[in-house]
C-alpha positions in Angstrom: 0.9 -16.3 28.9 3.2 -15.9 32.5 6.7 -14.3 32.1 8.4 -18.1 32.3 6.3 -19.2 29.1 7.2 -15.8 27.6 10.8 -16.5 28.2 10.9 -20.3 27.5 9.6 -19.7 24.3 11.7 -16.5 23.5 8.6 -14.7 22.5 10.0 -11.7 24.4 13.0 -11.7 21.7 10.5 -11.8 18.6 8.7 -8.9 20.1 11.9 -6.8 20.3 12.5 -7.5 16.4 8.8 -6.5 15.7 9.7 -3.4 18.0 12.4 -2.4 15.7 10.0 -1.8 12.7 7.7 0.6 14.8 8.4 4.5 13.8 7.1 5.9 17.1 8.2 5.3 20.8 4.6 5.4 21.8 4.1 2.1 19.4 7.0 0.2 20.6 5.5 0.5 24.3 2.5 -1.1 22.9 4.4 -4.0 21.5 4.5 -6.3 24.5 2.9 -9.7 25.7 -0.4 -7.9 26.0 -1.1 -8.2 22.5 -1.8 -11.8 23.0 -5.5 -11.8 22.5 -7.8 -14.8 23.4 -10.9 -14.1 21.9 -11.5 -15.9 18.4 -13.1 -12.6 16.8 -10.2 -10.3 17.9 -7.6 -12.7 16.8 -9.2 -12.8 13.3 -9.5 -9.1 13.1 -6.0 -8.4 14.4 -4.7 -10.9 11.7 -7.0 -9.5 8.9 -5.5 -5.9 9.8 -2.0 -7.3 9.2 -3.1 -9.2 6.2 -4.4 -5.7 4.7 -1.1 -4.2 5.3 0.9 -7.2 3.8 -1.4 -6.6 0.8 -0.5 -2.7 0.5 3.4 -3.8 1.0 3.2 -6.4 -1.7 2.4 -3.5 -4.2 4.4 -0.6 -2.6 6.1 0.7 0.7 3.9 2.3 3.3 5.6 5.1 4.8 5.0 5.5 8.4 8.0 7.5 9.6 7.4 11.0 11.3 4.7 9.7 13.6 4.9 11.4 17.1 2.6 11.5 20.0 0.1 14.4 19.3 -2.0 13.5 22.5 1.0 15.2 24.3 1.1 18.7 22.4 -3.2 18.6 22.4 -3.2 18.2 26.1 -0.5 21.2 26.7 -2.6 23.3 24.2 -5.8 22.5 26.1 -4.2 23.6 29.6 -3.1 27.0 28.2 0.6 26.3 27.1 1.7 27.8 23.7 3.0 25.3 21.6 6.5 25.7 20.2 7.4 25.6 16.2 8.7 22.2 17.0 5.7 20.8 18.3 3.7 22.4 15.4 5.9 20.6 12.9 5.2 17.2 14.6 1.4 17.7 14.4 2.1 18.9 10.7 4.0 15.6 10.2 1.1 13.5 11.5 -1.3 15.2 9.5 0.8 14.7 6.5 0.9 11.1 7.0 -2.8 10.8 7.7 -3.6 12.4 4.3 -0.7 10.0 2.6 -2.8 7.1 4.0 -6.0 8.1 2.8 -4.3 8.5 -0.4 -3.0 5.1 -0.7 -6.2 3.7 0.4 -8.0 5.4 -2.1 -5.8 4.2 -4.9 -6.5 0.6 -3.7 -10.1 1.4 -3.9 -9.7 2.7 -7.6 -8.1 -0.8 -8.4 -10.7 -2.5 -6.8 -8.4 -4.1 -4.1 -10.2 -4.3 -0.9 -8.8 -3.7 2.3 -11.9 -3.7 4.6 -10.2 -4.3 8.0 -8.0 -1.0 7.4 -10.5 1.0 5.7 -12.4 0.6 9.2 -10.0 3.1 10.5 -8.9 5.2 7.5 -12.8 5.9 7.0 -12.7 7.5 10.3 -9.8 9.9 9.5 -11.2 13.5 9.0 -10.6 15.0 5.5 -10.3 18.6 6.6 -6.9 19.9 5.6 -7.3 23.4 6.9 -5.2 22.9 10.1 -2.6 21.5 7.7 -2.4 24.1 5.3 -2.5 26.8 8.1 0.8 25.3 10.0 2.2 24.8 6.6 2.0 28.5 5.6 2.8 29.8 9.0 5.5 27.6 9.8 8.7 25.6 8.7 12.0 24.2 10.0 13.5 27.7 10.2 10.6 29.1 12.5 7.6 31.2 11.9 7.5 32.6 8.3 7.6 36.2 7.2 4.3 36.1 5.7 2.6 34.4 8.7 1.0 38.0 9.1 1.0 41.5 7.6 2.7 42.9 10.8 5.4 40.3 10.9 6.2 40.8 7.3 6.5 44.6 8.1 8.9 44.4 11.2 11.3 41.7 9.3 11.4 44.0 6.5 12.3 46.9 8.4 15.1 44.9 10.4 16.5 43.9 7.0 16.8 47.3 6.1 18.4 48.6 9.4 20.8 45.8 9.0 21.7 46.6 5.5 22.3 50.1 6.8 24.5 48.7 9.5 26.4 46.9 7.1 27.2 49.5 4.9 28.4 51.8 7.7 30.4 48.9 9.0 32.0 48.4 5.4 32.8 52.0 5.6 34.7 51.7 8.9 36.7 48.5 7.5 38.0 50.6 5.0 39.1 53.5 7.1 40.5 51.5 9.8 41.7 48.4 8.0 45.2 49.0 10.2 43.6 48.7 13.4 41.7 45.4 12.8 42.8 41.8 13.1 40.6 40.7 10.2 38.5 42.3 7.7 35.1 40.8 8.9 31.7 41.9 10.4 30.8 39.3 13.0 28.4 39.2 15.8 28.5 39.4 19.5 25.3 39.1 21.8 23.3 40.0 18.9 25.2 43.0 18.0 27.2 43.6 14.9 31.0 44.1 16.1 34.4 44.4 14.4 37.5 42.3 15.6 40.2 45.1 16.7 43.4 44.5 17.6 43.7 44.9 21.2 46.8 47.4 21.0 44.5 49.6 18.8 41.3 49.6 21.0 41.7 53.4 21.7 41.8 54.2 17.9 37.9 52.7 17.3 35.4 54.4 19.6 32.7 51.8 20.6 31.5 49.4 23.1 33.3 46.5 23.9 31.1 43.2 23.6 33.9 40.6 24.1 37.7 39.5 23.7 39.4 36.7 22.1 40.7 33.7 24.2 44.3 34.9 23.3 43.5 38.8 24.3 44.9 39.7 21.0 41.6 40.8 19.6 38.6 42.9 21.2 35.3 42.8 19.5 33.8 46.5 19.4 30.7 47.7 18.0 31.2 51.2 16.8 29.6 54.2 18.2 28.3 55.1 14.5 26.0 51.8 14.8 24.9 51.8 18.4 21.8 53.7 17.8 20.9 51.8 14.5 21.5 48.2 16.7 19.3 49.7 19.7 16.6 50.1 16.7 17.1 46.6 15.4 16.7 45.3 19.2 13.6 47.0 19.7 12.4 45.5 16.3 13.4 42.1 17.5 11.5 42.7 20.7 8.1 43.5 18.5 9.1 40.4 16.1 9.2 38.2 19.2 5.8 39.7 20.5 4.1 39.2 16.8 5.8 35.6 16.8 4.0 34.8 20.1 0.9 36.1 18.9 0.6 33.8 15.9 1.9 30.8 18.0 -1.0 31.7 20.4 -3.7 31.8 17.7 -2.5 28.5 16.2 -2.4 26.9 19.5 -6.1 28.0 20.0 -6.7 26.3 16.6 -5.2 23.0 17.8 -7.4 23.5 20.7 -10.7 23.8 18.6 -9.2 20.6 16.6 -8.5 18.5 19.8 -11.0 15.9 19.2 -10.1 15.2 15.5 -6.3 15.4 16.3 -6.9 12.8 19.4 -8.5 10.5 16.6 -5.8 10.9 14.1 -3.2 10.3 16.7 -5.1 7.0 17.8 -5.5 5.5 14.4 -2.0 6.5 13.0 -0.6 4.8 16.2 -2.9 1.6 15.8 -1.8 1.5 11.9 2.1 2.0 13.1 1.7 -1.1 15.3 0.0 -3.2 12.3 2.6 -1.9 9.9 5.4 -2.9 12.3 3.8 -6.7 12.6 3.5 -6.8 8.8 7.0 -5.8 8.2 8.3 -8.2 10.6 6.2 -10.8 8.8 7.8 -10.0 5.6 11.2 -10.2 7.1 10.6 -13.9 8.0 8.6 -14.7 5.0 5.7 -15.3 7.2 1.8 -15.7 6.3 -1.3 -15.2 7.9 -2.4 -18.6 9.5 -6.3 -19.7 9.2 -7.9 -19.6 12.7 -9.5 -23.1 13.1 -12.7 -23.1 15.4 -12.5 -27.2 15.7 -9.4 -27.2 17.6 -7.1 -28.4 14.6 -3.5 -27.6 14.3 -1.9 -28.1 10.9 1.5 -25.9 10.5 3.1 -26.4 6.9 7.0 -26.1 6.5 6.9 -24.4 10.1 10.1 -23.2 11.4 11.8 -21.4 14.4 12.0 -17.8 13.4 15.1 -16.9 15.5 17.1 -19.5 13.3 18.9 -18.2 10.0 16.0 -19.1 7.3 19.0 -20.5 5.2 19.9 -23.2 7.7 16.8 -23.8 9.6 14.8 -27.1 8.8 11.2 -26.5 8.2 8.8 -29.1 9.5 5.0 -30.0 8.7 3.5 -30.5 12.1 -0.2 -31.7 11.3 -1.7 -33.1 14.6 -5.6 -32.0 14.2 -7.1 -31.9 17.6 -4.6 -34.6 19.1 -1.8 -33.9 21.9 1.5 -35.3 20.7 4.5 -37.2 22.6 7.6 -36.6 20.8 10.1 -39.5 21.8 13.8 -40.2 20.9 17.3 -39.3 22.2 18.4 -35.5 22.9 20.1 -33.3 20.5 17.5 -34.0 17.6 15.7 -31.0 17.5 12.8 -31.8 19.8 13.2 -28.7 21.9 13.3 -26.5 18.7 10.1 -28.0 17.4 7.7 -27.5 20.5 9.1 -23.9 20.5 8.1 -23.3 17.2 4.6 -24.9 17.7 4.2 -22.6 20.6 5.5 -19.3 18.9 3.4 -19.9 16.0 0.5 -20.0 18.5 1.6 -16.9 20.5 2.4 -14.7 17.0 -0.9 -15.7 15.5 -2.6 -14.5 18.6 -0.7 -11.5 18.8 -1.9 -10.6 15.0 1.7 -11.3 13.7 2.3 -13.5 10.6 3.7 -17.0 11.4 7.0 -18.7 10.1 5.1 -21.3 8.0 3.3 -21.6 4.4 0.0 -20.4 3.6 -3.0 -22.7 4.7 -1.6 -23.4 8.1 -4.3 -23.7 10.7 -4.3 -22.7 14.5 -7.0 -22.7 17.0 -7.5 -20.0 19.7 -5.9 -20.6 23.0 -7.0 -19.0 26.4 -3.4 -19.3 27.4 -0.1 -21.2 26.6 1.8 -22.9 29.4 5.5 -24.0 28.9 8.1 -25.9 30.9 11.3 -25.7 28.7 14.9 -26.1 29.8 16.9 -25.5 32.7 14.7 -22.8 34.4 16.6 -23.5 38.0 15.3 -21.0 40.6 18.6 -19.9 42.5 16.6 -17.5 44.8 14.7 -20.6 46.2 17.7 -22.9 46.1 15.8 -25.7 44.3 17.4 -28.3 42.1 16.5 -28.7 38.5 14.1 -31.5 39.0 12.4 -29.4 41.7 12.3 -26.3 39.5 10.5 -27.9 36.9 8.1 -29.8 39.1 7.3 -26.5 40.7 6.5 -24.9 37.3 4.6 -28.1 36.1 2.6 -28.2 39.5 1.4 -24.7 38.8 0.5 -25.3 35.0 -1.7 -28.5 36.2 -3.5 -26.0 38.7 -4.3 -23.4 35.9 -4.5 -24.8 32.7 -8.1 -25.4 31.1 -9.7 -27.6 28.2 -8.7 -24.3 25.9 -5.0 -24.1 26.9 -1.9 -25.4 25.1 0.6 -27.1 27.1 4.3 -27.4 26.4 6.5 -29.5 28.5 9.8 -30.3 27.4 11.9 -33.5 28.4 8.8 -34.6 31.1 10.1 -36.3 34.2 13.9 -35.6 33.5 16.2 -35.3 36.6 15.3 -37.9 38.7 15.3 -41.9 38.6 14.4 -43.2 35.3 11.8 -45.6 36.3 10.2 -43.1 38.7 10.8 -40.2 36.0 8.8 -42.2 33.4 5.9 -43.0 36.0 5.6 -39.5 36.7 5.5 -38.3 33.1 2.8 -40.9 32.5 0.8 -39.6 35.1 1.1 -35.8 34.6 0.1 -36.4 30.8 -3.0 -38.6 31.9 -4.0 -35.9 34.2 -3.5 -33.3 31.3 -5.1 -35.5 28.5 -8.0 -36.4 30.9 -9.1 -32.9 31.2 -8.6 -32.6 27.3 -6.0 -30.1 27.3 -4.1 -30.0 24.1 -0.5 -31.1 25.4 2.8 -31.0 23.4 5.4 -33.0 25.5 9.2 -34.4 24.7 10.6 -37.0 26.6 13.4 -39.8 26.0 11.9 -42.3 28.2 10.5 -45.7 26.1 7.8 -46.2 28.4 6.0 -43.0 27.0 6.0 -44.9 23.3 3.5 -47.6 24.3 1.4 -45.1 26.5 0.6 -43.0 23.1 -0.5 -46.1 21.6 -2.9 -47.0 24.5 -4.5 -43.7 24.0 -6.9 -42.2 21.2 -6.3 -38.7 21.9 -2.6 -38.6 21.7 0.1 -39.6 18.8 3.8 -40.4 18.8 6.2 -38.4 16.8 10.0 -38.6 16.7 13.1 -36.7 15.1 14.7 -38.3 12.1 18.2 -39.5 12.5 20.4 -40.3 9.7 22.7 -43.1 10.6 24.6 -42.8 7.4 26.2 -39.3 9.0 25.6 -40.0 12.6 23.6 -36.8 12.7 20.2 -35.8 13.1 18.3 -34.3 10.2 16.0 -32.2 12.8 12.9 -33.3 10.6 9.7 -34.1 12.6 8.0 -37.6 11.9 4.5 -37.8 13.0 3.0 -41.1 13.9 6.7 -42.6 14.3 8.1 -43.2 17.7 11.7 -42.1 18.4 14.0 -45.1 18.9 17.5 -45.4 20.1 20.1 -45.7 17.2 22.9 -47.1 19.6 23.3 -50.5 17.6 23.2 -49.0 14.3 25.8 -46.5 15.3 27.8 -49.0 16.9 27.8 -50.6 13.7 28.7 -47.6 11.9 31.8 -47.1 14.1 33.1 -50.6 13.9 32.4 -51.9 17.3 33.0 -55.6 17.4 30.1 -57.5 16.2 29.7 -59.9 18.7 29.4 -57.3 21.2 26.5 -55.7 19.3 24.9 -59.2 18.9 25.0 -59.7 22.5 23.6 -56.3 23.5 20.6 -57.0 21.3 20.0 -60.3 23.1 20.0 -58.2 26.3 17.7 -55.8 25.2 15.3 -58.4 24.3 13.8 -59.8 21.0 10.7 -57.8 21.2 12.8 -54.6 21.4 14.9 -55.4 18.7 11.8 -56.4 16.3 9.8 -52.8 17.5 13.1 -51.0 16.4 13.5 -52.9 13.2 9.6 -51.8 12.6 10.2 -48.1 13.6 13.3 -48.3 11.1 11.0 -49.3 8.3 8.5 -46.7 9.0 11.3 -44.2 8.9 12.5 -45.3 5.6 8.7 -45.3 4.2 8.3 -41.8 5.8 11.6 -40.4 4.6 11.0 -41.7 0.9 7.4 -40.2 0.9 8.6 -36.8 2.2 11.2 -36.7 -0.8 8.4 -37.4 -3.2 6.2 -34.7 -1.4 9.0 -32.3 -1.7 9.5 -32.8 -5.5 6.0 -32.5 -6.0 5.4 -29.5 -4.2 8.7 -28.0 -6.1 7.1 -29.0 -9.6 3.7 -27.5 -8.5 5.8 -24.1 -7.4 7.4 -23.9 -10.7 4.3 -24.6 -12.5 2.7 -21.7 -10.4 5.6 -19.5 -11.2 5.5 -20.2 -14.9 1.8 -19.9 -14.8 2.0 -16.4 -13.2 4.9 -15.4 -15.6 2.8 -16.1 -18.4 -0.2 -14.3 -17.2 2.1 -11.2 -16.5 3.3 -11.6 -20.2 -0.3 -11.9 -21.5 -1.2 -8.5 -19.3 1.8 -6.7 -20.7 0.8 -7.6 -24.1 -2.5 -6.7 -24.0 -1.5 -3.5 -22.4 0.8 -2.7 -25.2 -1.9 -3.6 -27.9 -4.2 -1.5 -26.4 -1.6 1.3 -25.8 -0.7 1.3 -29.5 -3.9 1.1 -30.9 -4.9 4.1 -28.6 -1.8 6.0 -30.0 -2.8 5.3 -33.5 -6.4 6.4 -33.0 -5.0 9.7 -31.6 -2.6 10.3 -34.4 -5.5 9.8 -36.8 -8.0 12.1 -35.0 -5.3 14.6 -35.1 -4.9 14.6 -38.9 -8.8 14.7 -39.3 -9.1 17.4 -36.9 -6.3 19.5 -38.9 -8.2 18.7 -41.9 -11.3 19.7 -40.5 -9.8 23.0 -39.3 -8.5 23.5 -42.8 -12.1 23.1 -44.3 -13.5 25.2 -41.5 -11.1 27.9 -42.9 -12.2 27.7 -46.5 -16.0 27.9 -45.4 -14.9 31.3 -43.7 -13.4 32.6 -46.9 -16.5 31.4 -48.6 -18.3 33.4 -46.1 -16.0 36.4 -46.7 -16.5 36.1 -50.5 -20.1 36.1 -49.9 -20.2 39.1 -48.2 -18.2 40.8 -51.2 -20.9 39.8 -53.2 -19.6 36.6 -55.1 -22.4 34.5 -56.4 -23.1 31.2 -57.6 -21.0 29.5 -54.8 -21.5 25.6 -54.7 -21.1 25.1 -51.0 -22.4 21.6 -50.8 -18.9 20.1 -51.7 -17.1 21.7 -48.9 -20.0 21.0 -46.2 -20.0 17.6 -47.3 -16.2 17.2 -47.0 -16.5 18.9 -43.7 -19.2 16.5 -42.6 -17.0 13.2 -44.0 -14.2 14.5 -41.8 -16.3 14.7 -38.8 -17.6 11.3 -39.3 -14.4 10.1 -39.7 -13.7 10.1 -35.9 -12.7 7.2 -34.2 -15.8 5.3 -32.6 -14.7 3.2 -29.4 -18.2 1.6 -29.3 -18.5 0.7 -32.9 -17.6 -3.0 -32.1 -20.8 -3.2 -29.9 -23.1 -2.7 -32.9 -21.4 -5.8 -34.5 -22.1 -9.3 -33.6 -21.0 -11.9 -36.1 -19.5 -12.1 -39.5 -21.5 -10.9 -42.3 -21.5 -12.6 -45.8 -24.1 -10.3 -47.5 -23.3 -9.1 -50.7 -22.0 -5.5 -50.9 -22.4 -3.2 -53.6 -20.9 0.0 -54.3 -22.6 2.9 -52.1 -23.3 0.3 -49.1 -22.4 1.7 -45.6 -20.2 -0.7 -43.8 -18.5 -1.3 -40.6 -14.4 -1.9 -41.1 -14.0 -4.4 -38.0 -10.3 -4.0 -38.2 -10.1 -0.5 -37.6 -13.1 0.2 -35.6 -14.3 2.7 -38.2 -17.4 3.1 -40.6 -17.1 3.9 -44.2 -18.9 3.5 -47.5 -18.1 1.0 -50.6 -16.7 2.6 -53.6 -15.5 -0.6 -55.5 -16.1 -4.2 -55.2 -13.4 -6.4 -56.4 -14.3 -10.3 -55.5 -13.0 -10.6 -52.0 -11.2 -7.2 -52.0 -13.4 -4.0 -51.3 -12.2 -0.6 -51.7 -14.0 1.7 -48.6 -14.1 5.5 -48.3 -13.4 6.1 -44.5 -13.8 9.7 -44.3 -10.8 11.4 -46.1 -9.0 8.0 -46.1 -9.3 5.2 -49.0 -8.4 1.6 -48.2 -8.6 -1.5 -49.9 -10.0 -4.1 -47.1 -10.5 -7.8 -47.0 -14.3 -8.8 -47.3 -14.2 -10.9 -44.2 -13.4 -7.6 -42.2 -16.6 -5.7 -43.3 -20.1 -5.8 -42.1 -23.0 -4.0 -43.8 -24.6 -1.4 -41.6 -28.3 -1.1 -41.2 -28.7 2.5 -41.9 -30.8 4.7 -44.2 -28.9 5.6 -47.6 -28.4 9.4 -47.5 -29.8 10.9 -50.8 -26.8 12.5 -52.8 -26.9 16.1 -52.5 -27.8 17.9 -55.5 -25.2 20.9 -56.4 -27.1 24.1 -55.9 -26.4 27.8 -55.6 -26.8 28.9 -51.9 -28.4 32.1 -51.6 -30.0 33.8 -48.7 -33.7 33.2 -50.0 -32.7 29.3 -50.5 -32.1 28.5 -46.7 -35.2 28.8 -44.9 -34.9 30.2 -41.0 -36.2 27.2 -39.3 -35.1 23.4 -39.0 -37.8 20.8 -38.1 -36.2 17.7 -36.8 -39.2 15.9 -35.2 -39.3 12.3 -35.7 -35.7 12.2 -36.8 -33.3 9.5 -35.4 -30.6 10.9 -32.9 -27.8 10.4 -35.6 -29.7 11.5 -38.6 -30.9 14.6 -36.5 -27.2 15.7 -35.8 -26.0 15.1 -39.7 -29.3 17.1 -40.9 -28.6 20.1 -38.1 -24.7 20.1 -39.1 -25.3 20.7 -42.5 -27.9 23.2 -41.9 -25.7 25.4 -39.6 -23.1 25.5 -42.4 -25.6 26.5 -45.2 -26.7 29.2 -42.6 -23.0 30.4 -42.0 -23.0 30.7 -46.0 -26.4 32.5 -46.1 -25.5 35.1 -43.5 -28.6 34.3 -41.5 -28.4 36.1 -37.9 -31.0 33.8 -36.2 -32.6 30.6 -37.1 -35.2 28.2 -35.3 -34.4 24.5 -34.4 -37.7 22.6 -34.1 -36.7 19.4 -32.1 -40.1 18.8 -29.9 -40.2 17.9 -26.5 -40.4 13.9 -26.3 -38.0 12.5 -23.9 -35.5 15.5 -24.3 -32.7 13.3 -26.4 -33.3 15.5 -29.4 -32.7 18.6 -27.5 -29.7 17.1 -26.0 -28.5 16.2 -29.6 -29.3 19.9 -30.6 -27.4 21.6 -27.7 -24.3 19.5 -28.1 -23.7 20.1 -31.9 -24.3 23.8 -31.4 -21.7 23.9 -28.5 -19.1 22.6 -30.7 -19.8 24.6 -33.7 -17.5 27.7 -33.7 -20.0 30.1 -35.9 -22.8 29.7 -33.1 -22.7 32.8 -30.9 -25.3 31.6 -28.7 -28.5 29.4 -28.1 -31.6 29.4 -25.8 -34.9 27.9 -25.3 -37.8 29.1 -27.2 -40.0 31.6 -25.4 -43.6 30.1 -24.7 -44.9 32.0 -27.8 -42.0 30.6 -29.8 -42.6 26.8 -28.8 -41.0 26.9 -25.5 -39.1 23.5 -24.4 -39.8 22.2 -27.9 -37.7 24.9 -29.7 -34.2 26.1 -29.7 -33.3 29.6 -30.9 -29.6 30.1 -32.3 -27.7 33.3 -32.8 -25.1 33.2 -35.3 -21.9 35.2 -35.2 
């Protein structure tokens, strides 16, 4: 786009507003007409990037503040300059922003929200945080930190001690010489500690004069008693400066080593700052990302001029497909604003900036936009308004191609109407014959019939409300403009005979055409009102649907959360009960060690197992496929569907069944139960547990996973009560599933000291040797 078009469309004003959302000066310098891209691929990529940032902004703010031009600091470091504390802090800020961006993108990936266009950049960002950590541990806003090096810490501690000594001595002098002082404070002059001494008492305080007050009434003296201490501090300050310089040099060398990464980070951050500025501006104007059409079609839905207050601007549907359009009718109806809106939407889209129109709007990609709008009279060339426009149009005719968009306002104006109309038709014919998409406005009636004579152009006009005698600024595609002089005259009570005579003079044909146009306008207005009502109803329906979806999602979340809380609470109770059971078993073990015999352990062991089995199994419902009508009997194992638990039937009373779920006994409706296909565990016969009755081997080969875990758990409890030191678990080699089950069970058992794979002589991989505590 040339400079005249940029000014005519007010594109420069839009870009200034986009700049206000950029965080760095470097980014602002990039926001210029050069953003206008002419490649379909590039335009689509730019819009996709902006769309990704808009997606992020719909969920959260994206903080881009604090970005600065790191390349400047890197180049300074590369030529041997030592970077300052402030420059390191700016590098740190960029590195922090890099890490923040990475975290944001990762959070969206975790939520399965794709941001492919932005990820192309963030995926290149280095993950190494060592330089950031080094700067953070070395420097803050106050300067180089004490612990940046051991030597610096040592020097600064010495300075602190010496300053403390000086303050002690000065406080002593303050007390003894208070009558000679103008104020009882210790202050600094030229980096030396001084006391404010009255000018007439100067001889009473021996020391070095460093300053005199503006009035001459106070002399700032460094007492001789602290001069040597102050000199020592000065020497320490020099050592401190040397050490600080050394630290900054070393940190600068790190920047040189990381130069390539830092430059890459800088490029990506500033590019994303640019895209972020486009997206923020898009949000400010309620803009959307248009569809790029490759069939040259132009469809803008509810488009409006972004520089007009959004609460006042009239939004227009501009659906012209691949045709050119001539907007006819009187001035002051909004024709110029409408064609500027079309030009701006095209310029914004091709610059990767959201357009002021609704979703679904479509735009082709133009190789350039040329506009002749308004009074661009050239004072320098002393040309008339007509000559100025004609000079610009002449240039447009020379350079425009079939891929260009040409916008001409009040074509042929500023000269004799008859000749102006002829010239306007000739210019339009030239452009249309070269297949150049043209948007033109005119008040010449001759151009109405011209539009009907060609298939590649369509008439349009701006609606005028005769009742209020004012334009509505609504575009009417397919309807030519007309003069409303007679209708306005009637409204203003002009003599009716005068109006009739004027109609006769204008010709019957012209009158009938105007009547036809007026009828078309009425039908179009009625259709638009119905369309707007339909659109509003559709919008309200979508809003209700969205709200209901939100309620449903919240309901599901709350339901799941309540269930999880209840499960956690139940499991906590069960864990506590199991802990108490374990304590009882430990007491039994102690009793056994003291020689107490005939201990019936099976009840306690079974109680502990029942508690363990009571834990909520979140996947239990995966085993349940449909309602089960099988008759239930006492002793049957069942799934309790309503609680996601398993249990045993202990009583059946019609449609109500009493179920034991671990330590919990509940009455459950029959339709909430499903009989489990499990082997019934034989009842354990009470017996005395003795060391001799518990074997030192357990063979689990051939057992199912669940049964093996149950048998092993019981066996370990019996081993504990029998005081066996070492036992052998035989699980075989197979797929390794049983071995895994054994190891998991042993790991969670508090009485197991250790376990290992068997030696080759013991059975190797197929055996696990367990040592008890």
